C-alpha atoms as one frame of an Amber mdcrd trajectory, in Angstrom:
protein
 -14.180 145.301 105.704 -14.001 142.081 103.731 -10.512 140.913 103.069  -9.455
 140.569  99.379  -7.756 137.325  98.556  -4.131 136.995  99.580  -1.310 137.063
  97.080   0.345 133.425  96.968   3.448 134.422  99.064   5.629 131.220  99.692
   8.994 130.645 100.891  11.360 127.918  99.709  11.379 124.851 101.926  14.564
 123.780 103.157  15.035 120.038 103.925  17.751 118.062 105.490  19.689 115.451
 103.722  19.151 111.766 104.740  21.263 110.782 107.524  23.717 108.014 106.797
  25.595 105.770 109.312  29.381 105.900 109.548  30.823 102.527 108.082  32.336
 101.936 111.729  28.914 101.463 113.021  28.504  98.156 110.981  31.079  96.664
 113.220  29.432  97.562 116.519  27.745  94.717 118.588  23.856  94.668 118.013
  21.867  96.564 120.613  19.350  95.118 122.848  15.762  95.242 121.490  14.752
  98.141 123.793  17.753 100.060 123.265  17.221  99.775 119.427  13.665 100.983
 119.658  14.772 103.976 121.612  17.523 104.576 118.993  15.009 104.344 116.326
  12.636 106.750 117.795  15.339 109.404 118.637  16.544 108.993 115.019  12.951
 109.531 113.662  12.530 112.625 115.654  15.986 114.057 114.580  15.027 113.513
 110.864  11.537 115.087 111.328  13.190 118.121 112.844  15.628 118.292 109.915
  12.636 118.305 107.443  10.852 121.176 109.173  10.887 124.457 107.277  12.713
 127.211 109.105  10.664 130.268 109.975  11.744 133.806 110.878  14.767 134.007
 108.739  15.861 137.571 107.788  13.753 139.759 105.647  11.501 136.826 104.668
  10.155 136.747 108.178   6.517 137.869 108.855   8.004 139.159 112.103   9.757
 141.926 110.313   6.518 143.303 108.855   4.638 142.501 112.139   7.227 144.984
 113.746   6.565 147.532 111.190   2.768 147.340 111.759   3.050 147.371 115.511
   5.007 150.589 115.167   2.426 152.146 112.788  -0.399 151.006 115.157   1.465
 152.615 118.044   1.831 155.851 116.107  -2.016 155.909 115.820  -2.844 153.978
 112.628  -6.127 152.349 113.416  -7.430 151.127 109.994  -7.253 147.157 110.291
  -7.664 146.395 106.706  -4.651 148.531 105.833  -2.622 147.122 108.794  -3.376
 143.689 107.715  -2.396 144.507 103.982   0.915 145.923 105.297   1.717 142.621
 107.260   1.057 140.561 104.150   2.851 142.326 101.518   6.687 142.054 101.421
   8.071 145.518 100.881  11.771 144.363 100.669  10.824 142.702  97.279  10.050
 146.032  95.819  13.350 147.775  96.693  17.029 147.341  95.162  18.743 144.453
  96.840  21.330 146.838  98.624  18.581 148.725 100.295  16.585 145.745 101.434
  17.748 145.868 105.021  15.960 149.253 105.259  12.775 148.144 103.686  10.821
 147.975 107.038  12.140 151.269 108.487   9.837 154.202 108.127  11.915 155.980
 105.415  11.335 156.476 101.674  13.945 154.775  99.437  15.200 155.652  95.866
  13.776 153.307  93.161  15.748 154.894  90.236  15.066 157.769  87.686  14.684
 160.301  90.527  11.612 158.475  91.955  11.263 157.061  95.541   9.167 154.522
  97.362   7.286 156.480 100.135   7.574 155.820 103.835   5.338 153.101 105.201
   3.623 155.750 107.334   2.773 157.868 104.510   1.430 154.902 102.300  -0.502
 153.840 105.154  -2.112 157.035 106.078  -3.325 157.616 102.447  -4.553 154.195
 102.323  -6.462 154.768 105.546  -7.925 157.915 104.147  -9.200 156.024 101.048
 -10.824 153.484 103.339 -12.912 156.229 105.000 -14.512 157.097 101.641 -18.412
 156.529 101.414 -18.348 153.785  98.841 -15.407 152.021 100.698 -17.322 151.932
 103.898 -20.534 150.734 102.203 -18.848 148.029 100.136 -16.328 146.866 102.872
 -13.489 147.443 100.357 -11.924 150.052  98.055 -13.914 148.810  95.070 -12.544
 149.946  91.604  -9.204 151.715  92.069  -7.030 154.093  90.029  -3.506 154.554
  91.084  -1.412 157.356  89.669   2.301 156.640  89.686   3.017 152.870  89.990
   6.539 153.348  90.801   8.108 150.075  91.896   4.834 148.510  92.441   4.405
 148.196  96.144   1.503 150.368  96.810  -0.266 148.644  93.788   0.264 145.446
  95.663  -1.335 146.838  98.607  -4.218 148.319  96.619  -4.793 144.727  95.114
  -5.079 143.578  98.694  -7.767 146.378  99.475  -9.851 146.658  96.401 -11.606
 144.682  93.900  -9.984 146.098  90.888  -6.971 148.064  90.244  -5.623 150.165
  87.429  -1.998 151.561  88.058  -0.483 154.218  85.707   3.163 154.802  85.387
   4.633 157.381  82.765   8.249 156.320  82.953   8.735 153.044  80.842  11.728
 151.857  83.000   9.612 151.912  86.202   6.613 150.318  84.379   8.758 147.479
  83.424  10.513 147.210  86.922   6.948 147.165  88.488   5.865 144.383  85.964
   8.848 142.269  87.128   8.276 143.044  90.846   4.291 141.961  90.542   4.923
 139.120  88.158   4.656 136.289  90.703   1.864 137.963  92.866  -0.409 139.824
  90.312  -4.155 139.090  90.292  -6.491 139.226  87.497  -8.066 142.515  88.820
  -4.750 144.175  88.583  -3.655 146.040  85.541  -0.564 147.981  85.001  -0.749
 150.761  82.324   2.166 152.745  80.770   1.044 156.374  80.052   0.244 159.898
  81.080  -1.118 159.538  84.671  -2.505 163.117  84.488  -5.311 161.919  82.064
  -6.363 158.963  84.298  -7.663 156.056  82.593 -11.132 156.530  81.234 -11.722
 152.954  79.805 -12.305 151.712  83.306 -13.991 154.719  84.921 -15.601 155.614
  87.126 -13.382 154.664  90.190 -14.579 154.377  93.762 -10.991 155.184  94.953
  -8.399 157.182  93.336  -4.915 157.830  94.774  -1.802 159.576  93.415   1.791
 159.300  94.310   2.993 162.486  92.743   2.023 166.083  93.502   1.323 169.031
  91.290  -0.246 172.743  91.597  -3.790 171.406  91.353  -5.618 168.407  90.881
  -6.133 167.278  87.041  -9.564 167.455  85.962  -9.666 164.002  84.551  -9.086
 162.588  87.886 -12.127 164.428  89.261 -14.191 163.368  86.247 -13.487 159.781
  86.689 -14.418 159.703  90.388 -17.583 157.754  91.008 -20.337 159.136  93.191
 -19.501 158.047  96.784 -15.779 157.886  95.606 -12.923 159.308  97.269  -9.706
 160.850  95.630  -6.536 161.167  97.970  -3.608 163.016  96.377  -0.607 165.522
  97.314  -1.203 168.947  96.039   0.594 172.164  96.449  -0.692 174.455  99.279
  -0.292 178.154  98.945  -0.842 178.856 102.658   2.061 176.589 103.661   4.120
 176.972 100.592   4.336 173.064 100.328   2.477 170.003  99.682  -0.431 168.678
 101.658  -2.738 165.742 101.261  -5.976 166.607  99.733  -9.172 164.567  99.970
 -12.017 164.975  97.346 -15.338 163.186  97.917 -17.917 163.217  95.301 -21.494
 163.023  96.848 -24.855 163.205  95.004 -24.716 166.936  95.713 -21.320 167.598
  94.446 -17.773 167.579  95.526 -16.272 168.201  99.108 -12.636 169.059  99.661
 -10.593 168.274 102.930  -6.912 169.407 103.563  -4.883 167.002 105.574  -1.205
 166.231 106.508   1.969 168.009 105.072   3.787 165.722 102.851   6.583 165.682
 100.201   6.209 163.860  97.027   7.813 163.966  93.544   6.449 166.456  91.104
   3.466 165.382  88.867   4.572 165.547  85.295   2.677 165.168  82.108   3.380
 162.809  79.144   5.270 159.423  79.129   8.884 158.815  78.879
């Protein structure tokens, strides 16, 4: 699968202040030439080390994401493009500061207004299912993507790594604004955030090769199915009467019609209509 361009993620560079000699050194006898040369060499190495950018500090460390990816791989996730996207996108930047130390644990976290950011394992599972769609396999990427429920923007950032264009819809104005702030420094030309009713999809950019929802209802809204391209795949949580809870449902649109699959049990916030 061809890797989409990476976000320009950069850490601040930390440099050392120039070293100054104490005044008492001016009174010391001059060193022999050989000793002076050795001292100059040691001084240069010391200053070069001070100018080096520290790596592996706190949540900014790629090692934090690497450990999360290793855990998901050990649990059976085998979709390399998804694993690579998870290793690149900094999840801690999409949660409240007070919860940042839990960002790389496999847990859902509150993001305000009764909404949550899903567990990394659930996000990864849904993205991996999308990558198995016919159009995604043929193109080597997710193609044009529709996301229902932007939330804090984390999954939109991952989708922008995996697709060619992404439309992400959020019905809550406050979350829409928060996602815009989170994505302001990393947004790509192909990522569009829309404030509106996600149950209606987004007809102006349809059809979509990949559709994913972060909220579940009793049934899949018809506009989502109508906006799914031939060869496209839809992944969404939906109420399952047999189990009495939500399950992941996968819809594939082939030339002959629709195919439906039932997958893992999940728990997402309810799918609501309208904008607020």
